[in-house]
C-alpha positions in Angstrom: 0.2 0.1 -0.3 1.4 3.6 -1.1 2.0 6.4 2.1 0.0 8.5 -1.1 -3.1 6.3 -0.6 -2.9 5.8 2.9 -2.7 9.7 2.7 -5.9 10.3 0.3 -8.3 8.1 2.1 -7.2 10.2 5.4 -7.7 13.3 3.7 -11.3 11.9 2.1 -12.0 10.9 5.9 -11.5 14.2 6.9 -14.0 16.7 4.5 -16.9 14.3 5.1 -16.5 13.4 8.4 -19.3 15.6 9.2 -21.8 14.3 6.6 -23.6 11.3 7.7 -23.9 8.1 5.9 -27.6 8.4 4.8 -30.0 5.1 5.0 -32.0 4.0 1.8 -31.6 5.3 -1.8 -30.6 8.9 -2.4 -32.5 10.9 -4.6 -30.9 11.0 -8.1 -31.0 12.6 -11.3 -34.5 11.9 -13.6 -32.3 11.3 -16.6 -30.1 8.1 -14.5 -32.7 4.7 -13.4 -31.6 1.7 -11.6 -32.5 -1.8 -11.4 -32.1 -4.3 -9.3 -31.2 -7.8 -11.2 -32.2 -8.0 -14.9 -33.7 -5.4 -16.8 -37.0 -6.9 -18.3 -37.7 -3.2 -20.9 -36.7 -5.0 -24.7 -36.5 -0.6 -25.4 -33.9 0.1 -22.7 -32.1 -3.6 -23.1 -31.5 -2.6 -26.8 -30.5 0.8 -26.2 -28.1 -0.3 -23.8 -26.3 -2.8 -25.6 -25.8 -0.2 -28.2 -23.9 1.7 -25.9 -22.2 -1.6 -24.8 -21.1 -1.6 -28.2 -20.1 1.5 -29.7 -18.5 2.0 -25.9 -16.4 -1.2 -26.8 -15.9 -0.4 -30.2 -13.9 2.6 -29.4 -10.1 3.6 -28.3 -8.7 1.7 -26.1 -11.0 -1.5 -26.2 -11.4 -1.4 -30.3 -13.4 -4.5 -29.6 -16.5 -6.1 -31.8 -19.5 -7.4 -29.9 -22.5 -8.6 -30.9 -26.1 -8.1 -29.8 -27.0 -11.4 -28.7 -23.4 -11.4 -26.8 -24.3 -8.3 -24.7 -27.5 -9.7 -23.9 -25.9 -12.9 -22.6 -23.4 -11.2 -20.6 -25.4 -8.4 -18.6 -28.2 -11.1 -17.9 -25.9 -13.8 -16.6 -23.8 -10.9 -14.6 -27.2 -9.0 -13.5 -28.8 -12.3 -12.4 -27.2 -12.7 -8.7 -29.4 -12.1 -5.4 -27.5 -9.1 -4.7 -27.1 -7.2 -8.4 -27.3 -4.3 -10.1 -28.1 -2.2 -12.8 -28.4 2.1 -13.9 -28.5 3.4 -17.1 -27.5 7.0 -18.0 -30.2 8.6 -20.9 -28.2 10.4 -23.3 -29.6 12.1 -26.6 -32.4 11.4 -29.7 -29.2 10.2 -31.4 -27.6 8.2 -27.8 -31.0 7.4 -25.9 -28.3 5.5 -23.3 -25.1 7.2 -23.1 -23.3 5.0 -19.5 -24.1 2.3 -17.6 -22.8 0.0 -15.0 -23.6 -3.1 -13.3 -22.0 -5.5 -11.0 -23.4 -7.4 -7.4 -22.3 -7.8 -3.8 -20.2 -11.2 -3.9 -18.3 -13.6 -1.6 -14.5 -13.4 -1.6 -14.5 -17.1 -3.3 -16.4 -15.9 -6.3 -14.3 -12.8 -7.5 -11.8 -14.7 -9.4 -14.4 -16.0 -11.5 -16.3 -13.0 -11.9 -12.8 -11.7 -13.2 -12.9 -14.7 -15.4 -15.7 -14.0 -17.2 -16.6 -10.5 -17.3 -12.7 -10.1 -19.3 -13.5 -13.4 -21.1 -10.3 -15.0 -20.3 -9.7 -18.5 -18.3 -8.8 -18.9 -14.5 -5.0 -18.1 -14.1 -2.7 -17.6 -11.5 -2.9 -13.7 -12.0 -6.8 -13.9 -10.5 -5.5 -16.6 -7.6 -3.3 -13.8 -6.7 -6.0 -11.4 -6.5 -8.0 -13.3 -4.4 -5.1 -13.9 -1.9 -4.4 -10.3 -1.6 -7.5 -9.3 -1.0 -7.6 -12.5 1.6 -5.6 -10.7 3.2 -7.0 -7.4 3.5 -9.8 -9.1 5.4 -11.6 -9.2 2.8 -15.5 -11.2 3.3 -17.9 -10.3 0.5 -17.1 -7.1 -1.6 -18.8 -5.1 -3.7 -17.6 -6.1 -8.0 -18.3 -3.8 -10.2 -18.6 -5.8 -13.5 -18.6 -2.6 -16.2 -18.6 0.7 -15.7 -18.6 3.5 -19.1 -19.9 6.9 -20.1 -19.5 7.1 -23.9 -17.4 9.9 -25.0 -19.3 13.3 -25.3 -21.1 12.9 -21.5 -18.3 12.6 -19.3 -18.2 15.9 -18.5 -17.5 16.6 -14.5 -18.4 14.4 -11.6 -22.1 13.8 -11.5 -22.1 10.5 -14.7 -19.6 8.8 -12.3 -20.8 9.8 -8.7 -24.7 8.6 -10.5 -23.3 5.3 -11.7 -21.8 4.4 -9.1 -24.6 5.3 -5.8 -26.4 2.4 -6.6 -24.1 -0.2 -6.1 -22.5 1.7 -3.1 -25.7 1.6 -1.6 -27.0 -1.5 -1.4 -23.4 -2.9 -0.7 -23.8 -0.6 2.7 -27.2 -2.2 3.0 -26.0 -5.6 3.8 -23.2 -4.1 5.5 -20.1 -4.4 2.9 -18.0 -1.7 2.5 -15.0 -2.8 0.1 -15.2 -2.9 -3.5 -13.4 -3.7 -6.8 -13.4 -2.5 -9.9 -11.0 -2.8 -13.1 -10.8 -1.2 -16.2 -7.6 -0.2 -18.9 -4.8 1.9 -17.2 -6.2 4.5 -20.3 -9.5 5.1 -19.1 -10.0 8.4 -18.2 -12.1 6.9 -14.8 -8.9 4.9 -13.3 -7.6 8.6 -12.1 -10.6 9.9 -11.3 -11.0 6.6 -8.8 -7.5 6.9 -7.5 -8.1 10.5 -6.0 -11.6 8.6 -4.8 -9.8 6.8 -2.3 -9.1 3.8 -4.7 -5.8 1.9 -4.7 -4.6 -0.4 -8.0 -3.3 -3.6 -6.2 -2.9 -5.5 -9.6 -2.5 -5.5 -13.5 -3.2 -8.4 -16.0 -2.8 -8.7 -20.0 -6.4 -9.2 -21.0 -8.4 -8.0 -23.8 -5.2 -7.2 -25.5 -3.8 -4.9 -22.5 -2.8 -3.9 -19.7 -6.0 -4.2 -16.9 -5.6 -2.8 -13.6 -7.9 -3.6 -10.7 -8.7 -0.8 -7.8 -9.7 -1.9 -4.5 -11.2 0.3 -1.7 -11.3 -0.8 1.7 -13.6 1.1 2.7 -15.8 3.7 0.9 -17.9 4.9 3.3 -16.2 8.3 3.0 -17.0 8.1 -1.3 -20.2 7.3 -0.4 -21.2 10.0 1.7 -19.7 12.4 -1.3 -22.0 10.8 -3.9 -24.8 11.2 -1.0 -24.6 14.6 -0.1 -21.5 16.7 -1.1 -22.3 18.9 -4.0 -20.3 19.5 -7.4 -18.0 22.2 -6.7 -16.9 20.9 -3.6 -16.4 17.1 -5.1 -13.9 19.3 -7.4 -12.1 21.1 -4.7 -11.6 17.8 -3.5 -10.5 16.4 -6.4 -7.8 19.1 -6.6 -6.3 18.2 -4.1 -6.2 14.5 -3.4 -4.5 15.0 -7.1 -1.7 16.7 -5.6 -1.1 14.1 -3.6 -1.6 10.7 -5.9 
């Protein structure tokens, strides 16, 4: 664990000390829709599929996904009893501009979950991630299978805030405060999450590029920010954290 991670988390704890953790689900803007489990609305499913295919056809991924492949992946990854999904509405051209989904899972499920999300076989690297998390006293964890926003809809902190809020609140409701997600090292989301106290814990080669895993041992300060802290204050916090990372 780097000293910078400890300093950033201490900063977040300090600046959010007076903000309460709210029970229940926080009211979110109308352009965001959240779901428990598989989405049944066919139009939303089709629009989500198109958003996913477009996003991953672009840099740094350059992947080709068929509609039925995305549908199957989404359904299987949101069929867990403690799964969730969130979409962000776009415009007439792009009805859905962002998405996230995942589940609260047992530690022993993490390797299988990662291998499925990244379409890779179980290997030693995944075993090492499991072992590392076990040493960090992880029992259950919030796992984001997917988190993405189309280029042109990424301005400000609100998209990332409201796309992740559902997962954080659902995890807290069942007593889980640890979280992990993966991304390409070139993703714009990665530095933002590092400023929010997530630390890089592993790298693996998958999808023809380097994938990194970011872990938070306690996302409570991030949840407080997502629930209560105004946008301008979030920006100030991120600037300070950036100077420390």
